[in-house]
C-alpha positions as CSV (number, residue, x, y, z in Angstrom):
1,M,59.1,-12.9,-69.3
2,G,61.9,-12.3,-66.9
3,L,64.4,-14.6,-68.5
4,K,68.1,-14.1,-67.9
5,F,70.7,-15.8,-70.0
6,R,74.1,-16.4,-68.5
7,R,77.2,-16.9,-70.6
8,K,77.9,-20.2,-69.0
9,N,74.7,-21.9,-70.2
10,G,73.3,-19.3,-72.5
11,R,72.7,-21.5,-75.5
12,E,71.0,-24.2,-73.4
13,A,68.7,-21.5,-71.8
14,F,68.0,-19.9,-75.2
15,D,67.1,-23.3,-76.7
16,T,64.7,-24.0,-73.9
17,F,63.1,-20.6,-74.4
18,L,62.8,-21.2,-78.2
19,N,61.3,-24.7,-77.7
20,S,58.7,-23.3,-75.3
21,R,57.8,-20.6,-77.8
22,A,57.5,-23.2,-80.6
23,S,55.0,-25.3,-78.8
24,A,52.9,-22.4,-77.5
25,S,49.3,-21.7,-78.8
26,D,49.6,-18.1,-77.8
27,P,51.9,-16.4,-78.7
28,W,52.6,-17.7,-82.2
29,A,56.3,-17.1,-82.8
30,Y,57.7,-16.6,-86.3
31,A,61.3,-16.6,-87.5
32,V,62.1,-14.0,-90.2
33,V,64.2,-15.7,-92.8
34,D,66.1,-13.8,-95.5
35,Q,65.5,-16.2,-98.4
36,K,68.2,-14.7,-100.6
37,A,70.9,-15.0,-97.9
38,G,69.4,-18.2,-96.3
39,M,69.7,-16.7,-92.8
40,V,67.4,-15.9,-89.9
41,R,67.3,-12.2,-89.5
42,G,64.8,-11.8,-86.6
43,S,61.6,-13.0,-85.1
44,L,58.2,-11.6,-84.1
45,T,55.0,-13.0,-82.6
46,L,51.3,-12.8,-83.0
47,L,49.9,-12.8,-79.5
48,F,46.9,-12.1,-77.3
49,L,44.7,-13.7,-79.9
50,V,41.1,-13.1,-78.9
51,P,38.9,-14.6,-81.6
52,S,35.7,-13.5,-79.9
53,H,36.9,-9.9,-80.2
54,G,38.6,-10.3,-83.6
55,C,41.7,-8.9,-82.1
56,A,45.4,-9.8,-82.1
57,E,48.7,-8.1,-81.3
58,I,52.1,-8.0,-83.0
59,G,54.8,-8.1,-80.3
60,S,58.2,-9.4,-79.3
61,V,59.7,-8.0,-82.4
62,I,63.4,-8.8,-82.5
63,F,65.2,-7.6,-85.6
64,G,68.9,-7.6,-86.1
65,A,70.6,-4.3,-87.2
66,G,70.4,-5.4,-90.8
67,M,66.6,-5.5,-90.7
68,Q,65.8,-2.4,-88.7
69,R,64.3,0.4,-90.8
70,T,64.6,-1.6,-94.0
71,P,62.2,-3.0,-96.6
72,L,62.9,-6.5,-95.3
73,G,61.6,-5.4,-91.8
74,T,58.6,-3.7,-93.3
75,E,57.8,-6.9,-95.4
76,A,58.0,-9.1,-92.3
77,V,55.5,-6.9,-90.4
78,Y,53.3,-6.7,-93.5
79,L,53.3,-10.5,-93.9
80,L,52.4,-11.0,-90.2
81,A,49.6,-8.4,-90.4
82,K,48.3,-10.2,-93.5
83,E,48.3,-13.5,-91.6
84,A,46.5,-11.9,-88.7
85,F,43.7,-10.6,-90.9
86,A,43.5,-13.9,-92.8
87,L,42.8,-15.6,-89.5
88,G,39.6,-13.5,-89.2
89,N,40.9,-10.7,-87.0
90,R,39.5,-7.2,-87.6
91,R,41.9,-5.3,-85.4
92,L,45.7,-5.6,-85.1
93,E,47.5,-3.9,-82.2
94,W,51.1,-2.9,-81.5
95,R,51.6,-2.3,-77.8
96,C,54.9,-1.1,-76.3
97,N,56.2,0.4,-73.1
98,D,55.7,4.1,-73.0
99,L,59.4,4.6,-72.5
100,N,60.3,2.6,-75.6
101,A,60.8,5.4,-78.2
102,R,62.2,3.1,-80.8
103,S,59.1,0.9,-80.7
104,H,56.8,3.9,-80.9
105,R,58.6,5.2,-84.0
106,A,58.5,1.7,-85.6
107,A,54.8,1.4,-85.0
108,L,54.1,4.8,-86.6
109,R,56.4,3.9,-89.5
110,F,54.3,0.7,-90.1
111,G,51.1,2.7,-90.0
112,F,49.8,2.0,-86.5
113,R,47.8,4.7,-84.8
114,F,48.3,5.8,-81.2
115,D,45.2,4.9,-79.2
116,G,46.4,5.8,-75.7
117,V,48.3,4.6,-72.7
118,F,47.4,1.7,-70.5
119,R,48.0,2.9,-67.0
120,Q,48.7,0.3,-64.3
121,H,48.5,-2.4,-67.0
122,Q,51.5,-4.4,-65.9
123,V,53.9,-4.7,-63.0
124,V,57.4,-4.6,-64.3
125,K,60.3,-5.1,-61.9
């Protein structure tokens, strides 16, 4: 998205970002709440919803260190996948930058299959 947060007004900028995500129809942003601890542990989104194709994508996965490679993280992805299929989708995608090895490993760990590389898909500066 190209957002930059400065220390001076970081909280204000972050709140603006969160409010824009909360009111969006695509992507749908979800907070991951550890119910035992009563704390937010991360967030993820369901995006690029294309009902005519029965397709959605999991993206913008932000997990704190305490959620990475844990059953709690797996459960969060599972629950979002369950939601995506309950909405009538037949395909759920996980796209990531080809240089993002951590995201590649996570996708494989969650059972996603590598379908290929989108060449010239985005311009990233």
